[in-house]
C-alpha positions as a Python dict, from the first residue, in 0.01 Angstrom:
ca = {
    (1, 'M'): (0, 0, 0),
    (2, 'T'): (-357, 90, 99),
    (3, 'I'): (-409, -239, 277),
    (4, 'V'): (-84, -199, 464),
    (5, 'R'): (-195, 150, 585),
    (6, 'R'): (-522, 11, 703),
    (7, 'L'): (-364, -282, 890),
    (8, 'L'): (-90, -84, 1069),
    (9, 'P'): (-315, 74, 1336),
    (10, 'L'): (-474, -266, 1402),
    (11, 'A'): (-126, -424, 1440),
    (12, 'A'): (-18, -155, 1679),
    (13, 'V'): (-327, -192, 1897),
    (14, 'A'): (-275, -569, 1903),
    (15, 'A'): (84, -528, 2004),
    (16, 'L'): (7, -274, 2278),
    (17, 'A'): (-269, -495, 2413),
    (18, 'G'): (-8, -752, 2523),
    (19, 'C'): (185, -475, 2721),
    (20, 'V'): (-70, -426, 2998),
    (21, 'T'): (-162, -628, 3307),
    (22, 'P'): (-519, -763, 3329),
    (23, 'R'): (-595, -459, 3547),
    (24, 'G'): (-489, -222, 3263),
    (25, 'E'): (-153, -116, 3426),
    (26, 'P'): (163, -126, 3214),
    (27, 'M'): (332, -461, 3205),
    (28, 'P'): (636, -449, 3445),
    (29, 'E'): (980, -489, 3296),
    (30, 'F'): (1044, -821, 3470),
    (31, 'V'): (763, -1011, 3302),
    (32, 'G'): (909, -1294, 3098),
    (33, 'R'): (1257, -1245, 3234),
    (34, 'P'): (1406, -1481, 3507),
    (35, 'L'): (1454, -1321, 3849),
    (36, 'S'): (1722, -1473, 4074),
    (37, 'V'): (1589, -1445, 4432),
    (38, 'Q'): (1840, -1498, 4721),
    (39, 'A'): (1675, -1564, 5058),
    (40, 'P'): (1821, -1696, 5379),
    (41, 'S'): (1695, -2051, 5275),
    (42, 'G'): (1883, -2035, 4936),
    (43, 'V'): (1848, -1913, 4584),
    (44, 'S'): (1544, -1961, 4369),
    (45, 'T'): (1445, -1850, 4016),
    (46, 'L'): (1112, -1681, 3947),
    (47, 'L'): (957, -1648, 3602),
    (48, 'L'): (645, -1441, 3578),
    (49, 'H'): (425, -1493, 3279),
    (50, 'P'): (198, -1228, 3111),
    (51, 'D'): (-115, -1434, 3200),
    (52, 'G'): (-51, -1378, 3576),
    (53, 'T'): (107, -1721, 3649),
    (54, 'V'): (446, -1748, 3819),
    (55, 'E'): (693, -2045, 3840),
    (56, 'A'): (937, -2068, 4125),
    (57, 'R'): (1231, -2310, 4087),
    (58, 'F'): (1427, -2405, 4406),
    (59, 'N'): (1646, -2707, 4462),
    (60, 'G'): (1531, -2872, 4144),
    (61, 'R'): (1160, -2845, 4224),
    (62, 'T'): (908, -2614, 4055),
    (63, 'T'): (617, -2454, 4232),
    (64, 'A'): (336, -2265, 4047),
    (65, 'G'): (139, -1965, 4172),
    (66, 'R'): (-23, -1635, 4071),
    (67, 'W'): (122, -1278, 4057),
    (68, 'D'): (-28, -937, 4021),
    (69, 'F'): (116, -580, 4013),
    (70, 'R'): (-62, -284, 4135),
    (71, 'G'): (5, 20, 4342),
    (72, 'G'): (378, -29, 4316),
    (73, 'N'): (367, -378, 4466),
    (74, 'I'): (438, -730, 4324),
    (75, 'C'): (216, -975, 4501),
    (76, 'Y'): (244, -1355, 4484),
    (77, 'T'): (-19, -1605, 4588),
    (78, 'W'): (111, -1958, 4652),
    (79, 'G'): (-114, -2259, 4722),
    (80, 'G'): (-421, -2049, 4673),
    (81, 'T'): (-408, -1881, 5013),
    (82, 'Y'): (-56, -1764, 5106),
    (83, 'R'): (-9, -1405, 4976),
    (84, 'E'): (299, -1193, 5002),
    (85, 'C'): (360, -851, 4857),
    (86, 'W'): (697, -685, 4768),
    (87, 'P'): (748, -313, 4695),
    (88, 'H'): (858, -226, 4341),
    (89, 'G'): (926, 143, 4331),
    (90, 'A'): (1202, 138, 4062),
    (91, 'P'): (1255, -80, 3760),
    (92, 'F'): (1483, -380, 3795),
    (93, 'R'): (1791, -350, 3581),
    (94, 'R'): (1947, -661, 3417),
    (95, 'G'): (2241, -774, 3632),
    (96, 'R'): (2185, -539, 3915),
    (97, 'T'): (2091, -678, 4260),
    (98, 'D'): (1831, -504, 4475),
    (99, 'T'): (1747, -587, 4838),
    (100, 'I'): (1373, -574, 4920),
    (101, 'R'): (1153, -647, 5218),
    (102, 'S'): (803, -794, 5183),
    (103, 'D'): (483, -696, 5380),
    (104, 'R'): (551, -1008, 5591),
    (105, 'G'): (905, -889, 5685),
    (106, 'N'): (1099, -1131, 5461),
    (107, 'V'): (1417, -984, 5302),
    (108, 'V'): (1554, -1104, 4971),
    (109, 'R'): (1807, -997, 4718),
    (110, 'V'): (1675, -993, 4361),
    (111, 'T'): (1867, -986, 4030),
    (112, 'M'): (1698, -965, 3697),
    (113, 'Q'): (1880, -1197, 3455),
}
């Protein structure tokens, strides 16, 4: 019992360490959950990983990039140079569709699966 009591705080810290972004902000609710993104060009699926990588699947193809979250914005970097940020003022809810506009003027409908 004594060993268990000593290990519980360590286990709690280790579990919580995985719940923050590299910048120390809380991990957004959509990390690790597929996002269906409907744009004028079609529907894609995004999967954001806790390590800051993102996969986009569109028309049977997969593209990799980076993501970060700060100041209420989700920003994606594709191909090393193209960066686009999207406001995220309220949590996504599973099954609910939200319409958002990027800092580049693109409008999409996002549904967390």
